[in-house]
Structure formats: C-alpha cells, structure tokens
N, C-alpha and C positions, 0 to 999 in steps of 0.2 A: 468484528474486531477492527478491521481496517477503517471502516466508516466512522466508528466511534473515535478512533485515534485521530483521524483526519479532522473531524469536527472539533475535538479538543484543541488541536493545533490551529484552528480557525483558518483552514485552507479549503479552497474549492477543489473539486476533482481536477480541474485544469491546472491549478497551481501545483498540486501534488504531482501530477503527471510530469510537468515541466521540471520540477526539482529532482524527480526520480529518473528522468530520462526515458519516459514512456508516453503513451497517449491517453487522453482523457477517456476514450471509449474503453480502453483496457482497465483502467481504474474502476469505471462503472460496472463492467462485467464482473470483476472480482468482488466488488461490494454487494452485488446482487446475486452472487453465486451462479453466474451464467457462464463462467469460463474456468478453465484450469490454469493453475499457476505453478511455476517451478519454484522450489524453495529458494534458489538463488535470487530470483526476481522479487519474491516477498521480502527477503532480507534487504535487498537494495532499496525497495520502496520505503521500508521502515527506517533504515539507516540514513539514506541520502535524502529522502523526501520528508520524513518526519523527525529526523535527528534523534532516533530512539534505537535502543538495542532490543533484539528479540531473542528470547530463550525458548528452547524446546525441551520437552521431557518425553522420553519414550518409556512406556510401561510394558 
C-alpha cells in the first residue's frame, strides 16, 4: 500500500523519508514487509510524506 501511494505521488523512497522525517532504509523495510511499524509512524508517513489521510476499519 505504501509503495503504491509513493509511486503515485512520484516520490523516491529518499524523498518520502525526508518529507516524513524518517530514513530511506526505514521506508524500504516497510515497503518490503521487513520491519514493524507503529500506527503513529504510518499515519505520519501518509499525512506528512504523501499529504494523504489514512482511515482504519476494525472488524
């Protein structure tokens, strides 16, 4: 989901990391399902890095 949104925004991992206040390596780990992410960090990446809102549904 993150990788698709980043590509739609025409951003590199490095550009997204800079906008979201994190590191390129962290973005890469998330995109490749190699790392854990806190919900607050995911929201920050989408809101600050991609200028998007994120919605969650719990079933």
